[in-house]
One Martini backbone bead per residue (centre of mass of N, CA, C, O) as a GRO file, in nm:
protein
   85
    1MET     BB    1   0.584  -3.900   4.692
    2ARG     BB    2   0.697  -3.623   4.624
    3THR     BB    3   0.595  -3.609   4.337
    4LEU     BB    4   0.294  -3.623   4.400
    5VAL     BB    5   0.279  -3.355   4.562
    6VAL     BB    6   0.381  -3.165   4.330
    7VAL     BB    7   0.160  -3.240   4.129
    8THR     BB    8  -0.080  -3.163   4.303
    9VAL     BB    9  -0.012  -2.870   4.348
   10LEU     BB   10   0.002  -2.787   4.042
   11VAL     BB   11  -0.290  -2.868   3.979
   12ALA     BB   12  -0.425  -2.680   4.179
   13LEU     BB   13  -0.310  -2.415   4.067
   14LEU     BB   14  -0.434  -2.449   3.784
   15ALA     BB   15  -0.723  -2.460   3.874
   16GLY     BB   16  -0.728  -2.184   4.019
   17ALA     BB   17  -0.654  -2.016   3.764
   18MET     BB   18  -0.896  -2.108   3.595
   19ALA     BB   19  -1.117  -2.006   3.783
   20VAL     BB   20  -1.033  -1.705   3.779
   21ALA     BB   21  -1.051  -1.673   3.467
   22CYS     BB   22  -1.355  -1.749   3.445
   23GLN     BB   23  -1.469  -1.535   3.636
   24GLY     BB   24  -1.357  -1.294   3.471
   25TRP     BB   25  -1.494  -1.361   3.197
   26PHE     BB   26  -1.802  -1.379   3.319
   27ALA     BB   27  -1.818  -1.088   3.452
   28PHE     BB   28  -1.819  -0.962   3.134
   29GLU     BB   29  -2.099  -1.029   2.965
   30ALA     BB   30  -2.188  -0.731   2.875
   31VAL     BB   31  -1.951  -0.744   2.692
   32ASP     BB   32  -1.889  -0.671   2.351
   33ILE     BB   33  -1.712  -0.872   2.129
   34GLY     BB   34  -1.607  -0.855   1.835
   35PHE     BB   35  -1.448  -0.977   1.575
   36HIS     BB   36  -1.189  -0.798   1.599
   37GLY     BB   37  -1.140  -0.849   1.898
   38THR     BB   38  -1.108  -1.154   1.884
   39LEU     BB   39  -0.883  -1.155   1.674
   40ALA     BB   40  -0.680  -0.989   1.851
   41LEU     BB   41  -0.674  -1.180   2.086
   42VAL     BB   42  -0.577  -1.433   1.942
   43LEU     BB   43  -0.324  -1.311   1.806
   44GLY     BB   44  -0.187  -1.211   2.067
   45VAL     BB   45  -0.160  -1.478   2.207
   46SER     BB   46  -0.017  -1.638   1.988
   47LEU     BB   47   0.229  -1.449   1.956
   48SER     BB   48   0.328  -1.468   2.250
   49LEU     BB   49   0.367  -1.773   2.255
   50PHE     BB   50   0.565  -1.787   2.017
   51VAL     BB   51   0.785  -1.610   2.137
   52GLY     BB   52   0.826  -1.754   2.406
   53ILE     BB   53   0.897  -2.033   2.296
   54GLY     BB   54   1.126  -1.947   2.110
   55LEU     BB   55   1.313  -1.816   2.330
   56MET     BB   56   1.333  -2.071   2.513
   57SER     BB   57   1.459  -2.252   2.295
   58LEU     BB   58   1.713  -2.083   2.258
   59VAL     BB   59   1.819  -2.108   2.545
   60PHE     BB   60   1.843  -2.421   2.549
   61PHE     BB   61   2.021  -2.451   2.295
   62SER     BB   62   2.258  -2.273   2.399
   63SER     BB   63   2.320  -2.437   2.651
   64ARG     BB   64   2.370  -2.720   2.505
   65SER     BB   65   2.590  -2.614   2.285
   66GLY     BB   66   2.798  -2.387   2.428
   67ARG     BB   67   2.765  -2.076   2.327
   68ASP     BB   68   2.770  -1.946   2.641
   69ASN     BB   69   3.063  -1.987   2.758
   70ILE     BB   70   3.192  -1.709   2.705
   71ALA     BB   71   3.001  -1.564   2.923
   72ASP     BB   72   3.160  -1.761   3.160
   73TRP     BB   73   3.448  -1.642   3.253
   74HIS     BB   74   3.420  -1.578   3.568
   75ARG     BB   75   3.407  -1.897   3.651
   76GLN     BB   76   3.692  -1.988   3.507
   77GLY     BB   77   3.930  -1.759   3.550
   78ALA     BB   78   3.937  -1.576   3.326
   79ALA     BB   79   3.982  -1.334   3.120
   80GLY     BB   80   3.829  -1.054   3.058
   81PRO     BB   81   3.739  -0.803   2.846
   82GLU     BB   82   3.873  -0.577   3.037
   83ASP     BB   83   4.173  -0.724   3.028
   84ASP     BB   84   4.231  -0.627   2.762
   85PRO     BB   85   4.480  -0.445   2.574
   0.00000   0.00000   0.00000
């Protein structure tokens, strides 16, 4: 039951965000975006998504592989980098 409520709220938020995006998009229908503007928009969004997805993938990979355990020295009670002689 709790999962159903969470999914329903998330779908409602997504629908609201899409409604606001569509309203904003169609509010400026008098503005003409040429081919180069459309190309720049598509490339910019695609590149931003690619970089974001790639960086988040690296974060999850690093977390699961244990490579970032060295940076977690303060939680393990070990001596930190500033304690080195």
